[in-house]
C-alpha positions as CSV (number, residue, x, y, z in Angstrom):
1,X,44.4,-124.6,-12.1
2,X,41.5,-125.6,-14.9
3,X,38.9,-122.9,-14.1
4,X,41.7,-120.2,-13.8
5,X,41.3,-118.8,-17.4
6,X,37.2,-119.4,-17.7
7,X,37.5,-117.1,-14.1
8,X,39.7,-114.6,-15.8
9,X,37.5,-114.8,-19.1
10,X,34.4,-113.9,-16.7
11,X,36.0,-111.1,-15.4
12,X,37.3,-109.3,-17.7
13,X,33.7,-110.1,-20.8
14,X,31.4,-110.1,-18.0
15,X,32.0,-105.9,-18.0
16,X,32.2,-105.8,-21.6
17,X,28.5,-107.5,-22.0
18,X,26.8,-105.7,-19.2
19,X,28.1,-102.6,-20.4
20,X,26.7,-103.8,-24.1
21,X,23.2,-104.7,-22.4
22,X,23.0,-101.2,-20.1
23,X,23.9,-99.2,-23.8
24,X,21.2,-101.6,-25.2
25,X,18.7,-100.8,-22.6
26,X,19.3,-97.1,-23.3
27,X,19.6,-95.7,-26.9
28,X,18.4,-92.4,-26.5
29,X,20.4,-91.2,-23.9
30,X,23.4,-93.5,-24.9
31,X,23.8,-91.6,-28.4
32,X,22.7,-88.5,-26.3
33,X,25.8,-89.3,-24.9
34,X,28.2,-89.7,-28.1
35,X,26.3,-86.8,-29.9
36,X,27.7,-84.8,-26.9
37,X,31.0,-85.8,-27.3
38,X,30.7,-84.4,-31.2
39,X,31.2,-87.9,-33.0
40,X,30.3,-88.1,-36.3
41,X,27.0,-90.9,-37.1
42,X,25.4,-91.6,-33.3
43,X,23.2,-94.3,-34.2
44,X,26.5,-96.0,-35.7
45,X,28.6,-95.5,-32.9
46,X,26.2,-96.3,-30.7
47,X,25.6,-99.8,-33.4
48,X,29.4,-100.8,-32.8
49,X,29.9,-100.2,-29.4
50,X,26.8,-102.6,-28.5
51,X,28.4,-105.0,-31.1
52,X,32.0,-104.8,-30.0
53,X,31.1,-104.3,-25.8
54,X,28.1,-107.2,-25.7
55,X,29.4,-109.2,-28.9
56,X,32.8,-108.9,-27.9
57,X,31.8,-109.6,-24.3
58,X,30.1,-113.0,-24.1
59,X,32.5,-114.6,-26.7
60,X,35.1,-113.9,-24.6
61,X,33.2,-115.4,-21.9
62,X,32.4,-118.8,-24.1
63,X,35.7,-118.8,-24.8
64,X,35.5,-118.2,-29.1
65,X,38.8,-116.9,-30.8
66,X,39.7,-115.6,-27.5
67,X,42.9,-114.5,-28.7
68,X,42.1,-111.8,-31.4
69,X,38.2,-110.9,-29.5
70,X,40.6,-110.0,-26.6
71,X,43.0,-108.0,-29.3
72,X,40.1,-106.7,-30.3
73,X,38.4,-105.6,-27.3
74,X,42.1,-103.7,-26.3
75,X,41.3,-101.6,-29.3
76,X,38.4,-100.4,-28.3
77,X,38.9,-99.3,-25.0
78,X,41.6,-96.8,-26.4
79,X,39.8,-96.0,-28.8
80,X,36.9,-95.3,-26.6
81,X,39.6,-93.9,-24.0
82,X,41.2,-91.2,-26.6
83,X,37.8,-89.7,-27.5
84,X,36.5,-88.9,-24.0
85,X,35.3,-85.6,-22.1
86,X,38.0,-86.2,-19.5
87,X,38.3,-87.3,-15.8
88,X,35.1,-86.3,-14.7
89,X,34.0,-85.2,-11.6
90,X,35.3,-86.8,-8.7
91,X,39.4,-86.8,-9.8
92,X,42.6,-85.3,-9.0
93,X,42.5,-83.6,-12.3
94,X,38.8,-81.6,-11.3
95,X,40.6,-80.4,-8.6
96,X,42.8,-78.1,-10.3
97,X,41.9,-74.8,-11.2
98,X,42.5,-73.6,-15.2
99,X,46.6,-73.0,-15.6
100,X,47.9,-74.2,-12.0
101,X,50.4,-77.3,-12.8
102,X,49.6,-80.4,-11.1
103,X,53.1,-80.5,-9.1
104,X,54.2,-77.8,-6.9
105,X,57.0,-75.3,-8.6
106,X,60.8,-75.8,-7.9
107,X,62.0,-73.5,-5.6
108,X,65.6,-71.8,-7.2
109,X,68.2,-72.9,-4.9
């Protein structure tokens, strides 16, 4: 039980750190994706994303100021989810046709 918190920090922090590293290795494609969703200042957004993901992920794994770092990563996750580009190709939303409701209409009795 003593190592459970450490394992949890690794499971949460490592994906953030890996995402930050992958962005760092692909500056051009990452800034192009950021520009494609019409965010202002793609280079600045890139730097912030790498700092938050890589820095926050590593700080979380190391156990330094865990609660504020976790809160920052949670807010970052919410902010990126709001400005994302949708559910993607493999999704239920993509299978629906434009204007078609997500559930079958109720039949009047």
